[in-house]
DRENDO-1510 file (C-alpha; in Angstrom, 1 decimal, always signed):
<recs>
REC; n; res; u; v; w
REC; 1; MET; +27.9; +39.7; -14.5 .
REC; 2; THR; +27.3; +37.1; -17.1 .
REC; 3; THR; +24.1; +35.1; -17.2 .
REC; 4; LEU; +23.9; +31.7; -18.9 .
REC; 5; VAL; +20.6; +31.1; -20.8 .
REC; 6; LEU; +20.7; +27.3; -20.8 .
REC; 7; CYS; +18.4; +25.1; -23.0 .
REC; 8; VAL; +18.4; +21.6; -21.5 .
REC; 9; ASP; +17.6; +18.5; -23.6 .
REC; 10; ARG; +18.0; +15.4; -21.4 .
REC; 11; SER; +17.2; +12.9; -24.1 .
REC; 12; ASN; +19.3; +14.6; -26.8 .
REC; 13; ASP; +16.5; +14.9; -29.3 .
REC; 14; ILE; +18.1; +18.1; -30.6 .
REC; 15; GLY; +21.4; +16.5; -31.3 .
REC; 16; ARG; +19.9; +13.6; -33.1 .
REC; 17; ALA; +17.5; +15.7; -35.1 .
REC; 18; ALA; +20.3; +18.1; -36.2 .
REC; 19; GLY; +23.0; +15.5; -36.5 .
REC; 20; ILE; +25.6; +17.5; -34.4 .
REC; 21; GLU; +27.5; +17.2; -31.2 .
REC; 22; LEU; +26.4; +19.3; -28.3 .
REC; 23; PRO; +27.0; +21.6; -26.5 .
REC; 24; VAL; +26.2; +24.5; -28.8 .
REC; 25; VAL; +27.2; +28.0; -27.6 .
REC; 26; GLY; +26.5; +31.4; -28.9 .
REC; 27; TRP; +23.5; +33.3; -30.4 .
REC; 28; GLU; +24.3; +32.6; -34.0 .
REC; 29; ALA; +25.1; +29.0; -33.4 .
REC; 30; VAL; +21.8; +28.4; -31.5 .
REC; 31; LYS; +19.9; +30.4; -34.2 .
REC; 32; SER; +21.3; +28.2; -36.9 .
REC; 33; LEU; +20.5; +25.1; -34.8 .
REC; 34; VAL; +16.8; +26.2; -34.6 .
REC; 35; THR; +16.6; +26.0; -38.4 .
REC; 36; ASP; +18.3; +22.6; -38.6 .
REC; 37; VAL; +16.0; +21.1; -35.9 .
REC; 38; GLY; +12.9; +22.7; -37.4 .
REC; 39; LEU; +13.7; +21.3; -40.9 .
REC; 40; ALA; +14.4; +17.8; -39.5 .
REC; 41; ASP; +11.2; +17.7; -37.4 .
REC; 42; PRO; +8.8; +20.7; -37.5 .
REC; 43; GLU; +6.5; +19.1; -34.9 .
REC; 44; ASP; +9.3; +18.7; -32.3 .
REC; 45; SER; +8.7; +20.8; -29.2 .
REC; 46; SER; +12.5; +21.3; -29.0 .
REC; 47; VAL; +12.2; +24.0; -31.6 .
REC; 48; ASN; +10.1; +26.0; -29.3 .
REC; 49; CYS; +12.5; +25.4; -26.5 .
REC; 50; LEU; +15.4; +26.8; -28.6 .
REC; 51; LEU; +13.4; +29.8; -29.7 .
REC; 52; GLU; +12.4; +30.5; -26.0 .
REC; 53; ALA; +16.1; +30.4; -25.1 .
REC; 54; LEU; +16.9; +33.0; -27.8 .
REC; 55; ARG; +14.0; +35.2; -26.7 .
REC; 56; VAL; +15.1; +35.1; -23.0 .
REC; 57; ALA; +18.7; +36.0; -24.0 .
REC; 58; ARG; +17.4; +38.8; -26.2 .
REC; 59; ASP; +15.3; +40.3; -23.4 .
REC; 60; LEU; +18.2; +40.1; -20.9 .
REC; 61; ARG; +20.5; +41.7; -23.5 .
REC; 62; ASP; +18.0; +44.5; -24.0 .
REC; 63; GLU; +18.2; +45.2; -20.3 .
REC; 64; CYS; +21.9; +45.7; -20.7 .
REC; 65; GLU; +22.8; +42.4; -19.1 .
REC; 66; GLU; +25.6; +40.3; -20.5 .
REC; 67; THR; +24.3; +36.9; -21.6 .
REC; 68; ILE; +25.5; +33.7; -23.2 .
REC; 69; VAL; +23.0; +31.3; -24.8 .
REC; 70; ALA; +23.9; +27.6; -24.9 .
REC; 71; VAL; +22.3; +24.2; -25.5 .
REC; 72; VAL; +23.3; +21.1; -23.5 .
REC; 73; ALA; +22.0; +17.5; -23.9 .
REC; 74; GLY; +22.3; +14.0; -22.4 .
REC; 75; GLY; +22.1; +11.3; -24.9 .
REC; 76; SER; +22.6; +7.9; -23.1 .
REC; 77; ASP; +20.7; +4.7; -22.7 .
REC; 78; SER; +20.3; +5.3; -19.0 .
REC; 79; LEU; +19.1; +8.4; -17.1 .
REC; 80; VAL; +22.3; +8.4; -14.9 .
REC; 81; GLY; +24.5; +8.3; -18.0 .
REC; 82; ALA; +22.5; +11.1; -19.6 .
REC; 83; ASP; +22.8; +13.3; -16.5 .
REC; 84; ARG; +26.6; +12.6; -16.3 .
REC; 85; ILE; +27.1; +13.6; -20.0 .
REC; 86; LEU; +25.0; +16.8; -19.4 .
REC; 87; SER; +27.0; +17.6; -16.3 .
REC; 88; ALA; +30.3; +17.3; -18.2 .
REC; 89; GLN; +29.0; +19.7; -20.9 .
REC; 90; LEU; +27.9; +22.1; -18.2 .
REC; 91; ASP; +31.3; +21.9; -16.5 .
REC; 92; GLU; +32.9; +22.7; -19.8 .
REC; 93; LEU; +30.8; +25.8; -20.2 .
REC; 94; ILE; +31.6; +27.0; -16.7 .
REC; 95; GLU; +35.3; +26.5; -17.3 .
REC; 96; ASP; +35.3; +28.4; -20.6 .
REC; 97; HIS; +33.1; +31.3; -19.5 .
REC; 98; ASP; +33.0; +33.5; -16.5 .
REC; 99; LEU; +29.4; +32.7; -15.4 .
REC; 100; ASP; +27.5; +34.1; -12.4 .
REC; 101; SER; +24.0; +32.6; -12.8 .
REC; 102; ALA; +21.8; +30.7; -15.1 .
REC; 103; VAL; +18.3; +30.7; -16.6 .
REC; 104; VAL; +17.2; +27.2; -17.4 .
REC; 105; VAL; +14.9; +26.7; -20.4 .
REC; 106; LEU; +13.2; +23.3; -20.9 .
REC; 107; ASP; +10.2; +21.8; -22.6 .
REC; 108; SER; +9.2; +18.7; -20.5 .
REC; 109; ALA; +8.8; +17.5; -16.9 .
REC; 110; SER; +11.6; +15.0; -17.6 .
REC; 111; ASP; +14.1; +17.8; -18.4 .
REC; 112; GLU; +13.0; +19.6; -15.3 .
REC; 113; ARG; +14.6; +16.9; -13.2 .
REC; 114; VAL; +18.0; +18.1; -14.4 .
REC; 115; VAL; +17.6; +21.5; -12.6 .
REC; 116; PRO; +19.2; +20.2; -9.4 .
REC; 117; VAL; +22.2; +19.2; -11.4 .
REC; 118; VAL; +22.6; +22.7; -12.8 .
REC; 119; GLU; +22.0; +24.2; -9.3 .
REC; 120; SER; +24.8; +22.1; -7.9 .
REC; 121; ARG; +27.2; +23.9; -10.2 .
REC; 122; LEU; +25.7; +27.4; -10.8 .
REC; 123; ARG; +23.1; +29.6; -9.2 .
REC; 124; VAL; +19.8; +29.3; -11.0 .
REC; 125; ASP; +17.8; +32.5; -11.2 .
REC; 126; SER; +14.8; +31.1; -13.1 .
REC; 127; VAL; +13.4; +28.0; -14.7 .
REC; 128; ASP; +11.4; +28.6; -17.9 .
REC; 129; ARG; +9.3; +25.6; -19.0 .
REC; 130; VAL; +8.0; +25.9; -22.6 .
REC; 131; VAL; +4.6; +24.3; -23.2 .
REC; 132; VAL; +3.2; +24.1; -26.7 .
REC; 133; ARG; -0.4; +25.3; -26.4 .
REC; 134; GLN; -1.9; +22.9; -28.8 .
REC; 135; ALA; -0.2; +19.8; -27.3 .
REC; 136; HIS; -0.2; +20.7; -23.5 .
REC; 137; ASP; -2.8; +18.1; -22.5 .
REC; 138; ILE; -1.4; +15.4; -24.8 .
REC; 139; GLU; +2.2; +15.9; -23.7 .
REC; 140; SER; +1.2; +15.8; -20.0 .
REC; 141; THR; -0.9; +12.7; -20.5 .
REC; 142; TYR; +1.9; +11.0; -22.4 .
REC; 143; TYR; +4.4; +11.8; -19.7 .
REC; 144; LEU; +2.2; +10.6; -16.9 .
REC; 145; LEU; +1.5; +7.4; -18.8 .
REC; 146; LYS; +5.2; +6.9; -19.4 .
REC; 147; GLN; +6.0; +7.4; -15.7 .
REC; 148; PHE; +3.2; +5.0; -14.7 .
REC; 149; LEU; +4.5; +2.2; -17.0 .
REC; 150; ALA; +8.1; +2.8; -15.7 .
REC; 151; ASP; +7.0; +2.1; -12.1 .
REC; 152; GLU; +7.1; -1.6; -11.5 .
REC; 153; GLU; +5.0; -1.5; -8.3 .
REC; 154; LEU; +2.2; +0.4; -10.1 .
REC; 155; ARG; +2.3; -2.0; -13.0 .
REC; 156; THR; +1.9; -5.0; -10.8 .
REC; 157; THR; -0.9; -3.4; -8.7 .
REC; 158; VAL; -3.0; -2.1; -11.6 .
REC; 159; LEU; -2.1; -3.7; -14.9 .
REC; 160; VAL; -2.0; -7.3; -13.6 .
REC; 161; PRO; -5.5; -7.3; -12.1 .
REC; 162; LEU; -6.8; -5.4; -15.1 .
REC; 163; GLY; -5.2; -7.9; -17.6 .
REC; 164; ALA; -6.5; -10.9; -15.6 .
REC; 165; THR; -10.0; -9.3; -15.7 .
REC; 166; LEU; -9.9; -8.8; -19.4 .
REC; 167; LEU; -8.8; -12.4; -19.9 .
REC; 168; LEU; -11.6; -13.8; -17.6 .
REC; 169; LEU; -14.4; -11.7; -19.1 .
REC; 170; PRO; -14.9; -13.6; -22.3 .
REC; 171; ILE; -14.5; -16.9; -20.5 .
REC; 172; LEU; -17.2; -16.1; -17.9 .
REC; 173; LEU; -19.5; -14.6; -20.6 .
REC; 174; THR; -19.2; -17.8; -22.6 .
REC; 175; PHE; -20.4; -20.1; -19.7 .
REC; 176; PHE; -22.4; -17.9; -17.5 .
REC; 177; SER; -24.9; -15.0; -17.7 .
REC; 178; THR; -23.8; -11.4; -18.0 .
REC; 179; GLY; -24.8; -10.5; -14.4 .
REC; 180; PHE; -22.9; -13.4; -13.0 .
REC; 181; ALA; -19.8; -12.6; -15.1 .
REC; 182; LEU; -19.8; -9.0; -14.1 .
REC; 183; ALA; -20.3; -9.9; -10.4 .
REC; 184; GLY; -17.4; -12.4; -10.5 .
REC; 185; LEU; -15.1; -9.9; -12.1 .
REC; 186; ALA; -16.0; -7.2; -9.6 .
REC; 187; GLY; -15.2; -9.6; -6.8 .
REC; 188; VAL; -11.9; -10.5; -8.3 .
REC; 189; LEU; -10.9; -6.9; -8.8 .
REC; 190; GLY; -12.1; -6.0; -5.3 .
REC; 191; ALA; -10.1; -8.9; -3.8 .
REC; 192; ALA; -7.0; -7.8; -5.7 .
REC; 193; LEU; -7.3; -4.2; -4.6 .
REC; 194; LEU; -7.8; -5.2; -1.0 .
REC; 195; TYR; -4.9; -7.7; -1.2 .
REC; 196; LYS; -2.6; -4.9; -2.3 .
REC; 197; GLY; -4.2; -2.1; -0.3 .
REC; 198; LEU; -4.1; -3.9; +3.0 .
REC; 199; ALA; -0.4; -5.0; +2.4 .
REC; 200; ILE; -1.4; -8.6; +2.7 .
REC; 201; ASP; +1.3; -9.5; +0.2 .
REC; 202; GLU; +3.9; -8.1; +2.5 .
REC; 203; TYR; +2.6; -10.0; +5.5 .
REC; 204; LEU; +2.5; -13.3; +3.6 .
REC; 205; SER; +6.0; -12.8; +2.3 .
REC; 206; GLU; +7.2; -12.6; +6.0 .
REC; 207; VAL; +5.2; -15.7; +7.1 .
REC; 208; PRO; +7.7; -18.3; +6.0 .
REC; 209; GLU; +10.6; -16.5; +7.8 .
REC; 210; ARG; +8.5; -16.1; +11.0 .
REC; 211; VAL; +7.5; -19.8; +10.9 .
REC; 212; ARG; +11.1; -20.9; +10.4 .
REC; 213; ASP; +12.4; -18.7; +13.2 .
REC; 214; ALA; +9.6; -20.0; +15.5 .
REC; 215; LEU; +10.5; -23.6; +14.7 .
REC; 216; TYR; +14.2; -23.1; +15.3 .
REC; 217; SER; +13.6; -21.3; +18.5 .
REC; 218; GLY; +11.7; -24.2; +20.0 .
REC; 219; ARG; +8.6; -22.3; +21.0 .
REC; 220; VAL; +5.7; -24.2; +22.5 .
REC; 221; SER; +3.3; -21.7; +20.9 .
REC; 222; VAL; +4.0; -23.1; +17.4 .
REC; 223; VAL; +2.4; -26.4; +18.5 .
REC; 224; THR; -0.4; -24.8; +20.3 .
REC; 225; TYR; -1.2; -22.5; +17.4 .
REC; 226; ALA; -1.5; -25.6; +15.2 .
REC; 227; VAL; -3.8; -27.2; +17.7 .
REC; 228; SER; -5.9; -24.0; +18.0 .
REC; 229; LEU; -6.2; -23.8; +14.2 .
REC; 230; GLY; -7.6; -27.4; +14.2 .
REC; 231; LEU; -10.0; -26.6; +17.1 .
REC; 232; GLY; -11.2; -23.5; +15.2 .
REC; 233; LEU; -11.9; -25.6; +12.1 .
REC; 234; VAL; -13.8; -28.1; +14.2 .
REC; 235; GLY; -15.8; -25.3; +15.7 .
REC; 236; ILE; -16.7; -23.9; +12.3 .
REC; 237; PHE; -17.6; -27.4; +11.1 .
REC; 238; LEU; -19.8; -28.2; +14.0 .
REC; 239; GLY; -21.4; -24.7; +13.8 .
REC; 240; ALA; -22.2; -25.3; +10.2 .
REC; 241; LEU; -23.7; -28.7; +11.0 .
REC; 242; SER; -25.9; -27.2; +13.7 .
REC; 243; VAL; -27.6; -24.8; +11.3 .
REC; 244; THR; -31.1; -26.0; +10.2 .
REC; 245; PRO; -32.8; -24.6; +7.1 .
REC; 246; GLN; -35.8; -22.6; +8.0 .
REC; 247; VAL; -38.3; -20.6; +6.0 .
REC; 248; GLY; -39.2; -17.0; +6.9 .
REC; 249; PRO; -37.5; -13.6; +7.1 .
REC; 250; GLU; -36.0; -14.4; +10.5 .
REC; 251; SER; -34.3; -17.6; +9.3 .
REC; 252; VAL; -31.0; -15.8; +8.6 .
REC; 253; VAL; -30.8; -14.5; +12.2 .
REC; 254; ILE; -31.7; -17.9; +13.7 .
REC; 255; ARG; -29.2; -19.7; +11.6 .
REC; 256; THR; -26.5; -17.2; +12.6 .
REC; 257; MET; -27.3; -17.7; +16.3 .
REC; 258; GLN; -27.3; -21.5; +15.9 .
REC; 259; PHE; -23.9; -21.3; +14.3 .
REC; 260; THR; -22.6; -19.0; +17.0 .
REC; 261; TYR; -24.0; -21.1; +19.8 .
REC; 262; SER; -22.4; -24.3; +18.6 .
REC; 263; ALA; -19.1; -22.8; +17.4 .
REC; 264; VAL; -18.2; -20.5; +20.3 .
REC; 265; PRO; -17.1; -23.2; +22.7 .
REC; 266; TRP; -14.6; -24.7; +20.2 .
REC; 267; LEU; -13.5; -21.2; +19.1 .
REC; 268; ALA; -12.9; -20.2; +22.7 .
REC; 269; LEU; -11.0; -23.5; +23.3 .
REC; 270; ALA; -8.9; -22.7; +20.3 .
REC; 271; ALA; -8.1; -19.2; +21.5 .
REC; 272; LEU; -7.4; -20.6; +25.0 .
REC; 273; THR; -5.0; -23.2; +23.6 .
REC; 274; GLY; -3.1; -20.5; +21.6 .
REC; 275; SER; -2.9; -18.2; +24.7 .
REC; 276; ALA; -1.7; -21.1; +26.8 .
REC; 277; GLY; +1.2; -21.6; +24.4 .
REC; 278; ARG; +2.2; -18.0; +24.6 .
REC; 279; LEU; +2.0; -18.2; +28.4 .
REC; 280; LEU; +4.3; -21.3; +28.4 .
REC; 281; ASP; +6.8; -19.5; +26.1 .
REC; 282; GLU; +6.9; -16.6; +28.6 .
REC; 283; LEU; +7.4; -19.0; +31.5 .
REC; 284; ILE; +10.3; -20.8; +29.7 .
REC; 285; GLY; +12.0; -17.8; +28.2 .
REC; 286; SER; +11.9; -15.3; +31.1 .
REC; 287; ASP; +12.0; -15.1; +34.9 .
REC; 288; GLY; +8.4; -13.9; +35.1 .
REC; 289; VAL; +5.2; -13.7; +33.2 .
REC; 290; SER; +3.7; -10.3; +32.2 .
REC; 291; THR; +0.2; -9.5; +33.3 .
REC; 292; PRO; -1.4; -9.4; +29.9 .
REC; 293; TYR; -0.4; -13.0; +29.2 .
REC; 294; LEU; -1.9; -14.1; +32.5 .
REC; 295; ASN; -5.2; -12.3; +31.9 .
REC; 296; LEU; -5.6; -13.5; +28.3 .
REC; 297; PRO; -6.8; -17.1; +29.0 .
REC; 298; PHE; -9.4; -15.8; +31.6 .
REC; 299; GLY; -10.5; -13.1; +29.1 .
REC; 300; VAL; -11.0; -15.6; +26.4 .
REC; 301; VAL; -13.1; -17.9; +28.6 .
REC; 302; SER; -15.2; -15.0; +29.9 .
REC; 303; LEU; -15.8; -13.7; +26.5 .
REC; 304; GLY; -16.9; -17.1; +25.2 .
REC; 305; LEU; -19.3; -17.5; +28.1 .
REC; 306; VAL; -20.9; -14.1; +27.4 .
REC; 307; VAL; -21.3; -14.7; +23.7 .
REC; 308; ARG; -22.7; -18.2; +24.2 .
REC; 309; GLY; -25.1; -16.8; +26.7 .
REC; 310; PHE; -26.5; -14.2; +24.4 .
REC; 311; ALA; -26.8; -16.7; +21.5 .
REC; 312; GLY; -28.5; -19.2; +23.8 .
REC; 313; TRP; -30.9; -16.5; +25.1 .
REC; 314; PHE; -32.0; -15.7; +21.5 .
REC; 315; LEU; -32.4; -19.4; +20.5 .
REC; 316; GLN; -34.3; -20.3; +23.6 .
REC; 317; ARG; -36.6; -17.2; +23.2 .
REC; 318; GLU; -37.4; -18.3; +19.6 .
REC; 319; ARG; -37.9; -21.9; +20.7 .
REC; 320; ALA; -35.0; -23.1; +18.6 .
REC; 321; LEU; -33.3; -24.4; +21.8 .
REC; 322; PRO; -35.1; -26.3; +24.5 .
REC; 323; SER; -35.4; -24.7; +28.0 .
REC; 324; PRO; -33.0; -26.4; +30.5 .
REC; 325; GLN; -34.1; -27.7; +33.9 .
REC; 326; LEU; -32.3; -27.1; +37.1 .
REC; 327; PHE; -33.5; -29.0; +40.2 .
REC; 328; GLY; -36.9; -29.5; +38.6 .
REC; 329; TYR; -37.4; -25.9; +37.7 .
REC; 330; LEU; -37.4; -24.6; +34.1 .
REC; 331; VAL; -34.7; -21.9; +33.4 .
REC; 332; THR; -36.1; -18.9; +31.5 .
REC; 333; PRO; -34.1; -17.2; +28.8 .
REC; 334; ARG; -33.4; -14.2; +31.0 .
REC; 335; GLN; -32.2; -16.5; +33.9 .
REC; 336; ARG; -30.0; -18.4; +31.4 .
REC; 337; LEU; -28.5; -15.1; +30.1 .
REC; 338; ALA; -27.9; -13.7; +33.6 .
REC; 339; ALA; -26.1; -16.9; +34.6 .
REC; 340; PHE; -23.7; -16.8; +31.7 .
REC; 341; ILE; -23.0; -13.1; +32.2 .
REC; 342; ILE; -22.3; -13.6; +35.9 .
REC; 343; ALA; -20.1; -16.6; +35.1 .
REC; 344; GLY; -18.1; -14.5; +32.6 .
REC; 345; ILE; -17.7; -11.6; +35.1 .
REC; 346; VAL; -16.6; -14.0; +37.8 .
REC; 347; VAL; -14.0; -15.7; +35.5 .
REC; 348; SER; -12.7; -12.3; +34.5 .
REC; 349; VAL; -12.4; -11.1; +38.1 .
REC; 350; VAL; -10.6; -14.4; +39.1 .
REC; 351; GLY; -8.1; -13.8; +36.2 .
REC; 352; VAL; -7.4; -10.3; +37.5 .
REC; 353; ARG; -6.9; -11.6; +41.0 .
REC; 354; ILE; -4.6; -14.4; +39.9 .
REC; 355; ALA; -2.5; -12.1; +37.7 .
REC; 356; ALA; -2.2; -9.6; +40.6 .
REC; 357; SER; -1.1; -12.3; +43.1 .
REC; 358; VAL; +1.4; -13.9; +40.8 .
REC; 359; ASN; +3.2; -10.6; +39.9 .
REC; 360; GLY; +2.8; -9.0; +43.3 .
REC; 361; GLU; +0.8; -6.1; +42.0 .
REC; 362; SER; -2.3; -4.4; +43.2 .
REC; 363; ILE; -5.7; -4.7; +41.6 .
REC; 364; ASP; -5.6; -1.1; +40.4 .
REC; 365; ASP; -2.2; -1.7; +38.7 .
REC; 366; VAL; -3.5; -4.8; +36.9 .
REC; 367; VAL; -6.7; -2.9; +35.7 .
REC; 368; GLN; -4.7; +0.0; +34.5 .
</recs>
C-alpha cells in the first residue's frame, strides 16, 4: 500500500520561485526544493507547505507505511487552465507509481478547492492545511477580500453605493451643513440597499418585456392601467390641494385625514378602472370569468366607502368638515360613519351574490 503525500500549489508560486518545472517527486527532490524556495522568498508560506509534506511523509514512514512525497502545481492565467495542468501532473504520478491513497497538504483556501480534483482520481485519506501562526488573520482577510472583489454582484451591490457616497460627501459638505449632508448620504445608502435587497432591479429589468408582451397581445388592461395611473395621480393632486395648513399638535393627523378624504374616491376609481380592464381581458380571452375577478371591483368600491367614511367621521368630529343635512336633519359623525360602513357591506354582499350567480356557485363556495 503506497500513500502519496501531495503538496498542492494551484497558483504555481513554488515553480516560479524555484525556477523549475513541476511536478517534483521524491524525498530528496522535495527537500532540495524547500531550500530553493526558501532562499528565493523566505516569507512565502509555500515553504511551510513543503516542510509539512516532508513531515507527514516522515511520520507515515516511521509507521512502516510506504510513502511517496510529491509537489504538483497549476500555473495558468485562468483557474480552469490551472486545474487542468494540475490534473495532468496528477495523472502522470498515478501512471508512474502504484498509488492507493493520498494525503493532500496545502496552505490556502484557494488550493483547497483542488481537493475534489484529487478525489476524482485517487482516494483522499486526509487534507492537511498549513497555516502560518503569525499570518493567519492577515491571510484569511486577504483571501476574503480577494474573493469579494472577484464577485461582480457583490462589487456592484456594495462598492458602487459606497463610491457614490464618498463622491457626494465633499459636495454636500461644501454647500450644506454637516447634519444635512450626513442625512442625505444615509438616505442614498438606504435607498440603494433597499433597491438591491428587495430585488427592485430585477423587477424593473422585466418591466419592458412585460409591457411589450401586453401591447402585442392586445389586452384591454394595458389601456385601463394607464387610465388608472392618471386617475391615481389626479387623486393625489386633489388630496394635496385639499390639505389646509393648521397650527397645533393635531395638525398632522387632520391634514392626513383631509388628504385621505379627498383622494380616496379618485384612488378607488383608479383601482376600479384597472380591475375592469382585467375583467374584460378575462371575458375576451376565456369562456368564463373567475370569481376573484368578479369580486374585485365590488371589493374596491366597498373598501373605498369604508375608508372615506372613517376619514369623514374624523374630520366632521374635529369640525374640519361641515355636517351634512338629510331631509332637514343634521347627520352626526356616527350616523355618517354607520351609513358608509353599511353601504360598503352592502356593495360587498352584492358582489358576492353577482359572482355566485354568474358562475353558478353557492355563496359558501364564493366565500371560501
